[in-house]
TORMARSE-481138 format. One record per residue (C-alpha): x, y, z; residue in one letter; residue number from 1. Coordinates in nm, 4 decimals, m for minus. Last residue first. Example, Ala and Ser with C-alpha at 12.3 -4.5 7.8 and 13.67 -1.06 7.14 Angstrom:
2
         X         Y         Z  aa    i
    1.3670   m0.1060    0.7140   S    2
    1.2300   m0.4500    0.7800   A    1
% end
This chain:
436
         X         Y         Z  aa    i
   m0.6094   m6.4730    1.5125   N  436
   m0.4134   m6.4263    1.1919   R  435
   m0.4304   m6.0673    1.0680   K  434
   m0.5791   m6.0536    0.7187   R  433
   m0.4241   m5.9555    0.3876   S  432
   m0.6210   m5.9401    0.0637   L  431
   m0.4866   m6.0233   m0.2819   I  430
   m0.7219   m5.9617   m0.5751   H  429
   m0.6542   m6.0952   m0.9235   I  428
   m0.7367   m5.9138   m1.2460   P  427
   m0.8061   m6.1387   m1.5423   T  426
   m0.6759   m6.1629   m1.8994   G  425
   m0.3828   m6.3955   m1.8446   T  424
   m0.3877   m6.5465   m1.4942   F  423
   m0.1068   m6.7883   m1.5711   D  422
   m0.0535   m6.9913   m1.2486   F  421
    0.3129   m6.9594   m1.1523   A  420
    0.4052   m6.6412   m1.3385   K  419
    0.0822   m6.4719   m1.2305   R  418
    0.1447   m6.5757   m0.8710   M  417
    0.4923   m6.4207   m0.8802   Q  416
    0.3533   m6.0986   m1.0272   N  415
    0.0866   m6.0830   m0.7556   E  414
    0.3488   m6.1394   m0.4871   L  413
    0.5530   m5.8465   m0.6213   Y  412
    0.2432   m5.6253   m0.6274   R  411
    0.1708   m5.7110   m0.2651   R  410
    0.5326   m5.6219   m0.1924   Y  409
    0.4925   m5.2813   m0.3599   S  408
    0.1671   m5.2117   m0.1752   F  407
    0.3286   m5.2731    0.1635   H  406
    0.1979   m5.5547    0.3822   M  405
    0.3380   m5.4322    0.7169   L  404
    0.0072   m5.2683    0.8084   D  403
   m0.1639   m5.6106    0.7881   V  402
    0.0362   m5.7363    1.0884   D  401
    0.1143   m6.1038    1.1643   N  400
   m0.0135   m6.2303    0.8307   V  399
   m0.2893   m6.4441    0.6807   F  398
   m0.2972   m6.4048    0.3022   L  397
   m0.6433   m6.4059    0.1436   V  396
   m0.6738   m6.4691   m0.2289   F  395
   m0.9336   m6.3607   m0.4834   T  394
   m0.9602   m6.4962   m0.8384   P  393
   m1.2005   m6.2632   m1.0237   P  392
   m1.4357   m6.4289   m1.0966   A  391
   m1.3189   m6.6801   m0.8321   V  390
   m1.3382   m6.6917   m0.4534   S  389
   m1.1550   m6.7575   m0.1259   V  388
   m0.8118   m6.8715   m0.2424   Q  387
   m0.5837   m6.9511    0.0506   T  386
   m0.2639   m6.8150    0.1987   G  385
   m0.0329   m6.9067    0.4854   Y  384
    0.1753   m6.7600    0.7660   F  383
    0.3055   m6.4504    0.5872   I  382
    0.5331   m6.2729    0.8380   N  381
    0.6056   m5.9041    0.7860   L  380
    0.9155   m5.7989    0.9777   R  379
    0.9194   m5.5627    1.2750   R  378
    1.2332   m5.3553    1.3435   G  377
    1.0685   m5.0218    1.2778   K  376
    0.9191   m5.1502    0.9521   D  375
    1.0326   m5.4646    0.7730   T  374
    0.9577   m5.5966    0.4248   P  373
    0.9229   m5.9648    0.3297   T  372
    1.2243   m6.1408    0.1814   P  371
    1.2617   m6.1571   m0.2001   N  370
    1.3720   m6.4961   m0.3316   M  369
    1.2831   m6.6843   m0.0113   S  368
    0.9540   m6.4930    0.0135   V  367
    0.8553   m6.5928   m0.3403   S  366
    0.9487   m6.9589   m0.2849   D  365
    0.7346   m6.9726    0.0307   V  364
    0.4436   m6.8019   m0.1481   L  363
    0.4676   m7.0389   m0.4441   V  362
    0.4574   m7.3416   m0.2101   E  361
    0.1632   m7.1802   m0.0330   N  360
   m0.0351   m7.1595   m0.3555   L  359
    0.0346   m7.5223   m0.4380   T  358
   m0.0931   m7.6382   m0.0967   S  357
   m0.3952   m7.4063   m0.1162   S  356
   m0.5031   m7.5493   m0.4521   Q  355
   m0.5601   m7.2822   m0.7154   V  354
   m0.8980   m7.2133   m0.8710   R  353
   m0.9415   m7.0488   m1.2130   K  352
   m1.2652   m6.8686   m1.2980   K  351
   m1.1141   m6.5502   m1.4459   H  350
   m0.8269   m6.7483   m1.5975   S  349
   m1.0718   m6.9738   m1.7856   D  348
   m1.2614   m6.6647   m1.9061   N  347
   m0.9398   m6.4966   m2.0221   A  346
   m0.8296   m6.8084   m2.2163   L  345
   m1.1743   m6.8541   m2.3758   K  344
   m1.1887   m6.4881   m2.4772   I  343
   m0.8347   m6.5080   m2.6154   L  342
   m0.9190   m6.8183   m2.8224   P  341
   m1.2357   m6.6337   m2.9310   F  340
   m1.0745   m6.3145   m3.0591   L  339
   m0.7784   m6.4211   m3.2745   T  338
   m1.0058   m6.5582   m3.5495   A  337
   m1.1286   m6.2023   m3.6092   L  336
   m0.7865   m6.1283   m3.7627   R  335
   m0.9418   m5.9670   m4.0733   S  334
   m1.3166   m5.9280   m4.1082   K  333
   m1.2846   m5.6632   m4.3858   N  332
   m1.4832   m5.3963   m4.1992   L  331
   m1.4539   m5.5496   m3.8524   A  330
   m1.0777   m5.5065   m3.8658   S  329
   m0.8723   m5.6589   m3.5893   V  328
   m0.5706   m5.5999   m3.3631   F  327
   m0.5410   m5.8032   m3.0414   T  326
   m0.4148   m5.7133   m2.6948   I  325
   m0.4037   m5.9410   m2.3891   P  324
   m0.5031   m5.7886   m2.0524   A  323
   m0.2747   m5.8469   m1.7496   Y  322
   m0.1084   m5.5027   m1.7779   D  321
   m0.4541   m5.3470   m1.7472   L  320
   m0.3628   m5.0945   m1.4736   F  319
   m0.0772   m4.9747   m1.6958   Q  318
   m0.3261   m4.8700   m1.9646   F  317
   m0.1454   m4.5704   m2.1186   E  316
    0.2043   m4.7218   m2.1186   R  315
    0.0895   m5.0721   m2.2191   R  314
   m0.1327   m4.9248   m2.4890   I  313
    0.1619   m4.7236   m2.6247   K  312
    0.3762   m5.0375   m2.6414   D  311
    0.0993   m5.2131   m2.8366   E  310
    0.0798   m4.9246   m3.0819   F  309
    0.4574   m4.9338   m3.1339   K  308
    0.4537   m5.3121   m3.1817   K  307
    0.1698   m5.2876   m3.4350   M  306
    0.3439   m5.0162   m3.6333   T  305
    0.6889   m5.1827   m3.6476   K  304
    0.6637   m5.3811   m3.9750   D  303
    0.5011   m5.0884   m4.1539   D  302
    0.1461   m4.9682   m4.1335   K  301
   m0.0914   m4.6949   m4.2443   E  300
   m0.4008   m4.7557   m4.0298   V  299
   m0.7434   m4.7975   m4.1931   A  298
   m0.7263   m5.1812   m4.1859   D  297
   m0.6709   m5.1691   m3.8084   W  296
   m1.0267   m5.0417   m3.7703   K  295
   m1.0498   m5.2152   m3.4285   N  294
   m0.7911   m5.2443   m3.1504   V  293
   m0.9321   m5.4981   m2.9052   V  292
   m0.8090   m5.4923   m2.5442   I  291
   m0.9200   m5.8076   m2.3599   I  290
   m1.0485   m5.7899   m2.0038   V  289
   m1.1681   m6.0355   m1.7372   A  288
   m1.4080   m5.8542   m1.5062   R  287
   m1.3246   m5.7232   m1.1590   G  286
   m1.5769   m5.4367   m1.1718   A  285
   m1.2898   m5.1921   m1.1173   E  284
   m1.1096   m5.3297   m1.4246   H  283
   m1.4225   m5.3117   m1.6423   A  282
   m1.4935   m4.9526   m1.5363   L  281
   m1.1260   m4.8596   m1.5809   G  280
   m1.1482   m4.9510   m1.9496   A  279
   m1.4074   m4.6735   m1.9906   I  278
   m1.1911   m4.4163   m1.8124   R  277
   m0.8867   m4.5183   m2.0163   K  276
   m1.0722   m4.4837   m2.3468   D  275
   m1.1969   m4.1409   m2.2319   Q  274
   m0.8370   m4.0160   m2.2089   E  273
   m0.7720   m4.0740   m2.5806   I  272
   m0.5987   m4.3591   m2.7624   I  271
   m0.5550   m4.3753   m3.1411   G  270
   m0.7896   m4.2357   m3.4057   E  269
   m0.7412   m4.5037   m3.6736   E  268
   m0.6959   m4.7873   m3.4247   G  267
   m1.0285   m4.7069   m3.2611   N  266
   m1.0295   m4.8929   m2.9310   L  265
   m1.2663   m5.1675   m2.8128   V  264
   m1.2426   m5.2865   m2.4523   V  263
   m1.3727   m5.6437   m2.4808   L  262
   m1.5136   m5.7486   m2.1443   V  261
   m1.5185   m6.1114   m2.0282   V  260
   m1.7473   m6.2747   m1.7727   D  259
   m2.0122   m6.0094   m1.8070   S  258
   m2.3058   m5.9234   m1.5808   R  257
   m2.1308   m5.6261   m1.4180   E  256
   m2.0108   m5.5008   m1.7579   I  255
   m2.3670   m5.5131   m1.8955   A  254
   m2.4738   m5.3122   m1.5907   R  253
   m2.2288   m5.0378   m1.6790   N  252
   m2.3467   m5.0399   m2.0405   A  251
   m2.7082   m5.0113   m1.9249   R  250
   m2.6147   m4.7124   m1.7068   L  249
   m2.4444   m4.5479   m2.0046   V  248
   m2.7545   m4.6057   m2.2177   S  247
   m2.9831   m4.4561   m1.9508   Y  246
   m2.7682   m4.1445   m1.9402   K  245
   m2.8067   m4.1378   m2.3192   E  244
   m3.1829   m4.1594   m2.3013   T  243
   m3.1913   m3.8723   m2.0515   A  242
   m2.9948   m3.6591   m2.2952   E  241
   m2.6960   m3.4584   m2.1759   Y  240
   m2.3896   m3.6793   m2.1522   V  239
   m2.1178   m3.4496   m2.2835   K  238
   m1.9745   m3.3605   m1.9429   G  237
   m1.9463   m3.7331   m1.8651   R  236
   m1.7224   m3.8060   m2.1646   K  235
   m1.9152   m4.0343   m2.3944   R  234
   m1.9858   m4.4019   m2.3439   M  233
   m2.0795   m4.5890   m2.6610   G  232
   m2.3899   m4.7995   m2.6154   A  231
   m2.3338   m5.1671   m2.5536   T  230
   m2.3142   m5.4797   m2.7717   D  229
   m2.3485   m5.7911   m2.5579   V  228
   m2.2288   m6.1207   m2.7065   L  227
   m2.3584   m6.4324   m2.5302   T  226
   m2.1310   m6.7322   m2.5890   Y  225
   m2.1850   m7.1094   m2.5948   H  224
   m1.8780   m7.3197   m2.6776   E  223
   m1.9037   m7.5900   m2.9467   D  222
   m1.6052   m7.4390   m3.1320   D  221
   m1.7913   m7.1062   m3.1512   Y  220
   m2.1603   m7.0686   m3.0718   F  219
   m2.3398   m6.7319   m3.0541   Y  218
   m2.6351   m6.5851   m2.8649   E  217
   m2.6908   m6.2095   m2.9012   T  216
   m2.7652   m5.9599   m2.6222   D  215
   m2.8111   m5.5887   m2.7041   I  214
   m2.7260   m5.3194   m2.4487   A  213
   m2.9310   m5.0156   m2.5426   D  212
   m2.8825   m4.6895   m2.7322   R  211
   m2.6663   m4.8075   m3.0226   T  210
   m2.6618   m4.5233   m3.2771   T  209
   m2.4582   m4.3018   m3.0442   G  208
   m2.2008   m4.1743   m3.2931   A  207
   m2.3375   m4.1375   m3.6451   I  206
   m2.1211   m4.3496   m3.8779   D  205
   m2.3973   m4.6117   m3.8557   S  204
   m2.4325   m4.9808   m3.7765   V  203
   m2.7589   m5.1271   m3.6453   I  202
   m2.7293   m5.4715   m3.4876   V  201
   m2.7828   m5.8184   m3.6380   R  200
   m2.6372   m5.7458   m3.9819   E  199
   m2.4976   m6.0956   m4.0410   E  198
   m2.1711   m6.2888   m4.0210   G  197
   m2.1996   m6.3196   m3.6444   L  196
   m1.8420   m6.2080   m3.5812   I  195
   m1.8649   m5.9292   m3.8415   A  194
   m2.1989   m5.8151   m3.6980   N  193
   m2.0552   m5.7970   m3.3452   V  192
   m1.7525   m5.6034   m3.4744   L  191
   m1.9691   m5.3617   m3.6663   S  190
   m2.1681   m5.2978   m3.3486   S  189
   m1.8499   m5.2235   m3.1515   K  188
   m1.6970   m5.0076   m3.4249   G  187
   m1.5151   m4.7296   m3.2360   V  186
   m1.8091   m4.4985   m3.3103   N  185
   m1.9009   m4.4007   m2.9573   P  184
   m1.6575   m4.4739   m2.6722   R  183
   m1.5873   m4.8287   m2.5768   G  182
   m1.7467   m5.1458   m2.4460   I  181
   m1.8083   m5.4908   m2.5942   L  180
   m1.9626   m5.7400   m2.3543   S  179
   m1.8855   m6.1122   m2.3485   V  178
   m2.1017   m6.3492   m2.1429   R  177
   m1.9709   m6.7069   m2.1511   I  176
   m2.2868   m6.9153   m2.1629   S  175
   m2.4164   m7.1278   m1.8755   D  174
   m2.7016   m6.8919   m1.7860   D  173
   m2.8564   m7.0662   m1.4824   A  172
   m2.6468   m6.8447   m1.2544   E  171
   m2.8215   m6.5343   m1.3900   V  170
   m3.1672   m6.6890   m1.3353   E  169
   m3.0716   m6.7996   m0.9857   E  168
   m2.9578   m6.4436   m0.9128   E  167
   m3.2929   m6.3053   m1.0289   L  166
   m3.4853   m6.5571   m0.8157   S  165
   m3.2783   m6.4591   m0.5129   K  164
   m3.3187   m6.0870   m0.5788   F  163
   m3.6966   m6.1118   m0.5248   H  162
   m3.6409   m6.2387   m0.1704   E  161
   m3.3869   m5.9563   m0.1258   V  160
   m3.6630   m5.7016   m0.1900   A  159
   m3.8798   m5.8563    0.0834   Q  158
   m3.5949   m5.8443    0.3346   D  157
   m3.5315   m5.4843    0.2264   L  156
   m3.8882   m5.3847    0.3186   V  155
   m3.8736   m5.5704    0.6509   D  154
   m3.5414   m5.4006    0.7329   G  153
   m3.6898   m5.0576    0.6566   L  152
   m3.9537   m5.0982    0.9270   G  151
   m3.8330   m4.8046    1.1386   L  150
   m3.5557   m4.5746    1.0123   G  149
   m3.6776   m4.2802    1.2244   H  148
   m3.7330   m4.0207    0.9484   S  147
   m3.8050   m4.2849    0.6865   G  146
   m4.0743   m4.4474    0.8989   S  145
   m4.2038   m4.7713    0.7559   V  144
   m4.5250   m4.9760    0.7415   P  143
   m4.5117   m5.2528    0.4782   F  142
   m4.8081   m5.2871    0.2399   P  141
   m4.8931   m5.6422    0.1281   D  140
   m4.9664   m5.6849   m0.2411   G  139
   m4.9628   m5.4275   m0.5218   L  138
   m5.3386   m5.4001   m0.5854   G  137
   m5.3530   m5.0323   m0.4854   L  136
   m5.6568   m5.1052   m0.2690   N  135
   m5.4285   m5.2917   m0.0245   Y  134
   m5.3222   m4.9387    0.0706   F  133
   m5.6406   m4.9079    0.2801   E  132
   m5.4748   m5.1347    0.5374   Y  131
   m5.1840   m4.9050    0.6238   I  130
   m5.3477   m4.6636    0.8679   E  129
   m5.3926   m4.9341    1.1323   N  128
   m5.0169   m4.9105    1.1858   R  127
   m5.0476   m4.5609    1.3393   M  126
   m5.0573   m4.6912    1.6985   E  125
   m4.7134   m4.8536    1.6563   F  124
   m4.5347   m4.5244    1.5929   N  123
   m4.3840   m4.3201    1.3064   D  122
   m4.5865   m4.4538    1.0165   I  121
   m4.4504   m4.1800    0.7872   K  120
   m4.4067   m4.4188    0.4916   N  119
   m4.6288   m4.6962    0.3565   V  118
   m4.3921   m4.9216    0.1627   A  117
   m4.5107   m5.1398   m0.1275   L  116
   m4.2542   m5.3834   m0.2700   V  115
   m4.3075   m5.4352   m0.6441   V  114
   m4.1822   m5.7177   m0.8666   P  113
   m4.1801   m5.6003   m1.2324   K  112
   m4.4747   m5.6568   m1.4715   K  111
   m4.4314   m5.2936   m1.5918   S  110
   m4.8072   m5.2558   m1.6472   K  109
   m4.8704   m5.3038   m1.2750   Q  108
   m4.6146   m5.0306   m1.2007   L  107
   m4.7876   m4.7728   m1.4225   I  106
   m5.1251   m4.8580   m1.2638   R  105
   m4.9739   m4.8168   m0.9147   A  104
   m4.8431   m4.4696   m1.0078   V  103
   m5.1933   m4.3532   m1.1101   F  102
   m5.3490   m4.5083   m0.7987   L  101
   m5.0966   m4.3226   m0.5815   D  100
   m5.1720   m4.0014   m0.7786   D   99
   m5.5423   m4.0419   m0.7088   E   98
   m5.4627   m4.0618   m0.3386   T   97
   m5.4449   m4.3459   m0.0857   V   96
   m5.3948   m4.2255    0.2715   G   95
   m5.2539   m3.8885    0.3775   E   94
   m5.0712   m3.9891    0.6958   R   93
   m4.9584   m4.3220    0.5517   G   92
   m4.7734   m4.1532    0.2646   N   91
   m4.6764   m4.3899   m0.0174   T   90
   m4.3418   m4.5282   m0.1430   I   89
   m4.3184   m4.7850   m0.4220   M   88
   m3.9999   m4.9931   m0.4153   L   87
   m3.9484   m5.1487   m0.7573   I   86
   m3.7369   m5.4606   m0.8097   V   85
   m3.5245   m5.5439   m1.1159   D   84
   m3.5115   m5.1794   m1.2198   A   83
   m3.4028   m5.0375   m1.5551   E   82
   m3.7509   m5.0082   m1.7039   L   81
   m3.8764   m4.8538   m1.3795   I   80
   m3.5855   m4.6067   m1.3837   A   79
   m3.6718   m4.5098   m1.7431   I   78
   m4.0345   m4.4608   m1.6321   E   77
   m3.9196   m4.2372   m1.3467   A   76
   m3.7134   m4.0201   m1.5811   Q   75
   m4.0071   m3.9924   m1.8237   M   74
   m4.2450   m3.8926   m1.5418   K   73
   m3.9996   m3.6296   m1.4195   I   72
   m3.9654   m3.4897   m1.7729   Q   71
   m4.3427   m3.4684   m1.8126   E   70
   m4.3790   m3.3092   m1.4678   Q   69
   m4.1129   m3.0429   m1.5287   F   68
   m4.3571   m2.7678   m1.4207   P   67
   m4.6871   m2.9185   m1.2942   E   66
   m4.9504   m3.0724   m1.5210   D   65
   m5.1621   m3.2733   m1.2788   K   64
   m5.1350   m3.6544   m1.2737   I   63
   m4.8392   m3.7092   m1.0439   E   62
   m4.5041   m3.8878   m1.0445   I   61
   m4.2416   m3.7791   m0.7890   G   60
   m3.8811   m3.7646   m0.9044   G   59
   m3.6719   m4.0775   m0.8850   T   58
   m3.4131   m4.2341   m0.6521   D   57
   m3.2282   m4.5286   m0.8067   I   56
   m3.0589   m4.7941   m0.5911   V   55
   m2.7941   m5.0436   m0.7044   N   54
   m2.7531   m5.3732   m0.5197   F   53
   m2.5190   m5.5748   m0.2977   E   52
   m2.6645   m5.8749   m0.1134   H   51
   m2.4724   m5.9807    0.1978   N   50
   m2.7838   m5.9373    0.4172   L   49
   m2.8453   m5.5860    0.2822   W   48
   m2.6253   m5.3713    0.0602   D   47
   m2.6511   m5.0325   m0.1061   G   46
   m2.5148   m4.8551   m0.4114   S   45
   m2.6096   m4.5146   m0.5531   A   44
   m2.7902   m4.3548   m0.8451   Y   43
   m2.9972   m4.0356   m0.8495   L   42
   m3.2619   m3.9783   m1.1161   R   41
   m3.3575   m3.6238   m1.2091   D   40
   m3.6255   m3.3942   m1.0713   R   39
   m3.5942   m3.4525   m0.6968   T   38
   m3.7298   m3.1323   m0.5351   V   37
   m4.0765   m3.1889   m0.6862   G   36
   m4.2861   m3.1396   m0.3730   P   35
   m4.1363   m2.9078   m0.1081   T   34
   m4.0917   m3.0830    0.2256   D   33
   m3.7204   m3.1055    0.1586   E   32
   m3.4618   m3.3848    0.1315   V   31
   m3.1792   m3.3584   m0.1205   I   30
   m3.0517   m3.7091   m0.2052   A   29
   m2.6990   m3.8092   m0.1035   K   28
   m2.7211   m3.8184    0.2760   R   27
   m2.5555   m4.1532    0.3432   E   26
   m2.6508   m4.5074    0.4424   G   25
   m2.7604   m4.6269    0.0990   I   24
   m3.1001   m4.7471    0.2248   I   23
   m3.1545   m4.4560    0.4641   R   22
   m3.0698   m4.2001    0.1945   N   21
   m3.3225   m4.3602   m0.0433   F   20
   m3.5779   m4.3626    0.2410   L   19
   m3.5393   m3.9849    0.2851   T   18
   m3.5399   m3.9368   m0.0929   S   17
   m3.8692   m4.1208   m0.1342   K   16
   m4.0429   m3.9409    0.1529   G   15
   m4.4012   m3.9129    0.0250   V   14
   m4.3514   m3.5602   m0.1097   N   13
   m4.4255   m3.6250   m0.4770   P   12
   m4.5882   m3.9478   m0.6022   R   11
   m4.3991   m4.2756   m0.5895   G   10
   m4.0808   m4.4464   m0.7005   V    9
   m3.7622   m4.5961   m0.5510   V    8
   m3.5991   m4.8127   m0.8180   A    7
   m3.4075   m5.1166   m0.6865   I    6
   m3.1332   m5.2611   m0.9074   T    5
   m2.9739   m5.6049   m0.8977   P    4
   m2.5937   m5.6387   m0.8895   K    3
   m2.4535   m5.9237   m1.1017   Y    2
   m2.1255   m6.0594   m0.9686   M    1
% end
């Protein structure tokens, strides 16, 4: 599911980090009265009224030339570009300042939805202080108190209203969204160009050429696809530039918006630890996954090379045992025809629904072949199961005691369900709940 992003912006020392911590429910941002404490962007997740979202805390933006001010301004502008909704924080005790007006002008140019919060309104009598903030031209100001947590619900209610239109826009996209992820220089852009038959995205031997996630429409066998080429994700310790941090965030968001993720490996170089970390992002996001070994033309081969490489992938990527593997060459366009049938299969699996009656028949057969575990004389009883969602397929099993559902038995049930229903390419989630 697509997670919108809120960027928390404003001039220094208005309480951005305090409100950021309130929204995410933990003390992640450093909070001090000293202006300029937050210099870089901080990322976290939050939720409100069953809406999950990302939150970005930014450094304060001001006009005067303070140390690090140019870098802070650039970081904030990147956050604004990335955001779906912007939460501008002001200080009700100090009123509208020149820096507030400066920030408001930047936000108006962004054309993004803005929620205006007037912070440090710690009691009802101070609410009259908010009216001058209409002068910022950003709509209704909401009084809040970061230190006491007052008024934050109204602010998040307003943000969620903006989310609804974004979610409708995402749902209106009827294409199968396919993102290509991998470390730099594995050939993601070359692969997109080879599929399209044209030089749509820049290709270079210099790692890191693709900085942004690039969407391209494509039709194959009358099916509508959106191909998303993403920036290569380096090892975290090597991510220095602000633009590169931004690229990694864009790649993560491309995964969240995808139906199917192609994890692209470099067949010439083999598998390294970073490949597993990158693939883990797609698995954790619950996306359908296909492992694509590119540059297969550059590999010296015999009749066993492909099987050996596939066995190595299965050993190194045990958490992706459901993902099909294909070997291609973007350079000479060989075996590209294997991609779209696999994408279609993985997408269908990702959105597959199973009737409760059929599911429960499989559960009964599975338990009869391998009885449920016992602990201290108590046996796990599975009363019934039902599918509660798709993308990925998620099942709830109602049991007598959730503590008796051992990981190994859950894994056994997953394997039995995969045999019965063919969930090739997609993770499936099995949850256990105590029957009331």
